[in-house]
C-alpha positions in Angstrom: 84.5 86.8 109.6 87.4 85.0 111.7 84.9 83.2 113.6 83.3 81.6 110.6 86.7 81.1 109.0 87.9 79.0 112.5 84.5 76.8 112.5 84.8 76.1 108.7 88.8 75.4 108.7 88.1 73.3 111.5 84.9 71.2 110.4 85.9 70.7 106.8 89.2 69.2 108.1 86.9 67.2 110.8 84.7 66.0 107.8 87.8 65.1 105.5 89.3 63.0 108.3 86.1 60.7 108.8 85.9 60.6 105.0 89.0 59.1 104.2 87.8 55.6 102.7 86.0 58.0 100.2 88.6 59.6 98.2 86.5 61.9 96.2 85.1 63.6 99.1 88.1 63.6 101.2 90.3 65.6 98.4 87.3 68.0 98.0 87.2 69.1 101.6 90.8 69.3 101.5 90.8 71.1 98.5 88.1 73.8 99.9 90.0 73.8 103.6 93.3 74.8 101.3 91.6 77.5 99.3 90.3 78.9 102.2 93.5 78.9 104.0 95.1 80.7 101.0 92.5 83.1 100.8 92.8 84.2 104.4 96.5 84.1 103.8 96.4 86.9 100.9 93.7 89.0 102.6 96.0 88.7 105.8 99.2 89.4 103.7 97.7 92.4 102.1 96.1 94.5 105.5 99.8 93.1 107.0 101.8 95.2 104.1 99.1 98.0 104.8 100.3 98.0 108.5 103.5 98.1 107.6 103.6 100.5 104.8 101.9 103.0 107.0 104.4 102.5 109.7 107.0 103.2 107.6 105.6 106.6 106.6 105.7 107.6 109.8 109.1 106.5 110.8 110.6 108.4 107.5 109.0 111.4 108.7 110.2 111.3 112.0 114.2 111.1 110.3 113.4 114.0 108.2 116.5 116.9 109.4 113.3 119.2 109.9 115.9 121.5 111.9 116.9 122.3 108.2 113.9 123.1 106.6 111.6 126.5 106.7 108.8 126.9 109.3 106.3 126.8 107.2 108.0 123.2 106.2 108.1 122.2 109.8 104.6 122.5 110.5 103.1 120.7 107.9 105.9 117.7 109.2 104.1 118.4 112.6 101.0 117.7 111.3 102.0 114.8 109.0 103.2 113.4 112.1 100.6 114.0 114.4 98.6 111.9 111.4 100.6 109.1 111.0 101.2 108.0 114.2 98.7 105.5 114.4 99.1 103.4 111.3 96.7 102.3 108.9 94.8 99.2 109.6 92.1 96.9 108.2 89.4 95.4 110.6 86.8 93.0 110.3 83.3 94.2 111.1 85.1 96.8 113.6 85.8 93.9 115.9 89.4 93.1 114.9 92.5 94.0 113.1 93.4 91.8 110.1 97.1 91.1 109.9 99.5 88.1 109.8 98.9 87.7 113.3 95.6 87.4 113.0 96.0 85.1 110.4 98.2 82.8 112.8 96.0 83.0 115.7 92.9 81.5 113.3 95.4 79.0 112.2 96.0 77.8 115.6 92.7 78.0 117.1 91.7 76.0 114.0 93.8 73.2 114.2 93.1 73.2 118.1 89.3 72.7 117.3 90.1 70.2 114.8 91.7 68.2 117.0 89.4 68.5 119.9 86.5 67.8 117.4 88.4 64.3 116.1 88.7 63.1 119.6 85.2 63.7 120.3 84.4 62.1 116.8 86.5 58.9 117.8 
């Protein structure tokens, strides 16, 4: 998914720049690139929220005053702390974690590829 988005963003950017003399085609390519970026941003943003909130559960559990609870509650707390050590994440094809870090990497790499392709085209 990331590689496909990366290539599409780069190629539509190059196509838009090469068609600057055709306003309709230029606008179409820019609109498509922007829509793809917005879609990718919202996917990444929601995945990042999942990571943040699942980490918050672990942080909240570790700050509970466990020493003031019953032994049964302590056992449940230990179990819950163990289960929440790793935050919940969304992955793309079990290859990479979707997050805002991934989004920024995709955008930076797309801009780099766009710059390279544009210099090759000129």
